[in-house]
DRENKEKOL-535560 format. One record per atom (N, C-alpha, C): residue in one letter; atom name; x, y, z. Coordinates in steps of 0.001 Angstrom, whole numbers, m for minus. Layout:
DRENKEKOL-535560
R   res   atom      east     north        up
R     a     CA         X         Y         Z
...
end
This chain:
DRENKEKOL-535560
R   res   atom      east     north        up
R     m      N       849     m1169         0
R     m     CA         0         0         0
R     m      C       893      1229         0
R     s      N       484      2226      m733
R     s     CA      1277      3442      m808
R     s      C       354      4654      m814
R     t      N       669      5622        10
R     t     CA      m114      6848        m2
R     t      C       458      7791     m1035
R     r      N      m364      8695     m1472
R     r     CA        86      9693     m2444
R     r      C       183     11035     m1756
R     v      N       992     11086      m727
R     v     CA      1186     12302        45
R     v      C      2531     12896      m338
R     v      N      2518     14155      m672
R     v     CA      3755     14847     m1029
R     v      C      4550     15092       236
R     h      N      5851     14821       198
R     h     CA      6699     15046      1370
R     h      C      6548     16472      1860
R     g      N      6424     16627      3157
R     g     CA      6306     17954      3746
R     g      C      4876     18410      3940
R     t      N      3911     17631      3421
R     t     CA      2520     17987      3648
R     t      C      1846     16863      4408
R     a      N      1032     17230      5343
R     a     CA       331     16234      6154
R     a      C      m944     15793      5431
R     p      N     m1298     14507      5552
R     p     CA     m2557     14059      4961
R     p      C     m3715     14754      5669
R     t      N     m4767     15087      4935
R     t     CA     m5866     15828      5541
R     t      C     m7185     15074      5510
R     g      N     m7459     14338      4464
R     g     CA     m8713     13609      4368
R     g      C     m8662     12333      5188
R     a      N     m9838     11835      5570
R     a     CA     m9915     10624      6390
R     a      C     m9231      9443      5704
R     r      N     m9441      9291      4414
R     r     CA     m8815      8177      3693
R     r      C     m7302      8346      3623
R     e      N     m6847      9577      3398
R     e     CA     m5399      9832      3363
R     e      C     m4762      9532      4708
R     v      N     m5392      9975      5776
R     v     CA     m4856      9732      7120
R     v      C     m4846      8237      7414
R     g      N     m5940      7549      7089
R     g     CA     m6004      6105      7308
R     g      C     m4934      5361      6531
R     a      N     m4743      5738      5264
R     a     CA     m3720      5088      4437
R     a      C     m2325      5380      4981
R     a      N     m2086      6621      5390
R     a     CA      m770      6979      5949
R     a      C      m515      6220      7251
R     f      N     m1562      6046      8073
R     f     CA     m1435      5299      9327
R     f      C     m1050      3844      9039
R     l      N     m1744      3210      8100
R     l     CA     m1425      1822      7758
R     l      C       m34      1691      7146
R     d      N       346      2653      6309
R     d     CA      1702      2638      5744
R     d      C      2751      2734      6846
R     a      N      2501      3598      7831
R     a     CA      3448      3764      8941
R     a      C      3539      2475      9756
R     l      N      2412      1822     10007
R     l     CA      2450       553     10745
R     l      C      3214      m504      9961
R     e      N      2950      m573      8655
R     e     CA      3645     m1553      7824
R     e      C      5155     m1338      7862
R     a      N      5571       m84      7905
R     a     CA      6999       255      7937
R     a      C      7562       214      9352
R     r      N      6701       m81     10323
R     r     CA      7074       m97     11742
R     r      C      7594      1270     12189
R     a      N      7025      2311     11604
R     a     CA      7364      3702     11936
R     a      C      6330      4190     12952
R     f      N      6472      3724     14183
R     f     CA      5469      3969     15206
R     f      C      5361      5439     15607
R     t      N      6446      6173     15546
R     t     CA      6393      7603     15845
R     t      C      5525      8313     14807
R     t      N      5690      7938     13550
R     t     CA      4866      8516     12489
R     t      C      3412      8122     12667
R     a      N      3167      6851     12948
R     a     CA      1789      6387     13161
R     a      C      1149      7148     14311
R     r      N      1895      7337     15397
R     r     CA      1370      8067     16559
R     r      C      1027      9501     16190
R     s      N      1838     10117     15349
R     s     CA      1604     11515     14976
R     s      C       318     11700     14176
R     l      N      m211     10624     13631
R     l     CA     m1438     10698     12840
R     l      C     m2696     10520     13681
R     l      N     m2529     10188     14955
R     l     CA     m3672      9984     15844
R     l      C     m3911     11204     16726
R     a      N     m5167     11521     16946
R     a     CA     m5514     12558     17919
R     a      C     m5198     12024     19310
R     d      N     m4832     12894     20232
R     d     CA     m4489     12462     21595
R     d      C     m5621     11689     22252
R     h      N     m6848     12072     21962
R     h     CA     m8020     11480     22621
R     h      C     m8708     10405     21763
R     v      N     m7973      9808     20832
R     v     CA     m8548      8805     19938
R     v      C     m9116      7628     20734
R     r      N    m10216      7076     20279
R     r     CA    m10737      5821     20836
R     r      C    m10460      4764     19772
R     f      N     m9589      3833     20091
R     f     CA     m9123      2820     19150
R     f      C     m9828      1512     19474
R     r      N    m10612       999     18542
R     r     CA    m11365      m240     18758
R     r      C    m10791     m1341     17893
R     m      N    m10562     m2498     18510
R     m     CA     m9935     m3611     17800
R     m      C    m10721     m4894     18041
R     l      N    m10894     m5655     16991
R     l     CA    m11465     m6992     17120
R     l      C    m10318     m7971     16916
R     l      N     m9887     m8570     18000
R     l     CA     m8750     m9481     18004
R     l      C     m9235    m10907     18239
R     p      N     m8391    m11900     17939
R     p     CA     m8812    m13282     18186
R     p      C     m9282    m13521     19620
R     g      N     m8719    m12812     20574
R     g     CA     m9119    m12971     21970
R     g      C    m10360    m12174     22351
R     g      N    m10903    m11404     21426
R     g     CA    m12106    m10628     21700
R     g      C    m11939     m9158     21349
R     f      N    m12936     m8389     21715
R     f     CA    m12986     m6963     21437
R     f      C    m12138     m6197     22448
R     r      N    m11338     m5252     21977
R     r     CA    m10496     m4424     22850
R     r      C    m10662     m2969     22461
R     t      N    m10526     m2083     23437
R     t     CA    m10619      m643     23209
R     t      C     m9503        56     23964
R     e      N     m8889      1024     23317
R     e     CA     m7927      1902     23977
R     e      C     m8480      3315     23905
R     a      N     m8276      4094     24961
R     a     CA     m8912      5401     25074
R     a      C     m7999      6577     24752
R     d      N     m6742      6322     24401
R     d     CA     m5870      7431     24007
R     d      C     m4812      6934     23026
R     a      N     m4139      7874     22392
R     a     CA     m3188      7543     21323
R     a      C     m1996      6733     21824
R     e      N     m1465      7067     22977
R     e     CA      m294      6324     23488
R     e      C      m638      4860     23716
R     a      N     m1786      4594     24310
R     a     CA     m2197      3206     24558
R     a      C     m2465      2485     23247
R     a      N     m3063      3186     22284
R     a     CA     m3359      2571     20983
R     a      C     m2064      2160     20294
R     i      N     m1082      3047     20229
R     i     CA       185      2718     19589
R     i      C       918      1639     20384
R     g      N       733      1616     21680
R     g     CA      1348       587     22514
R     g      C       897      m823     22142
R     r      N      m240      m937     21484
R     r     CA      m731     m2249     21036
R     r      C       141     m2838     19935
R     f      N       907     m1983     19268
R     f     CA      1732     m2442     18153
R     f      C      3162     m2599     18592
end
């Protein structure tokens, strides 16, 4: 997956941000992935062990 974001500009649309977030995770660039999340993000995950929720960006990135 590749985003079409010009270097030096931040993604602005929901799809651009989502694609940039997934690209950062794929590259294991966790600092970049964290920078794309709002501090108060609610991160919901459906994992093999069940449903999980994190209530802030640091905890969400900590899952990876």
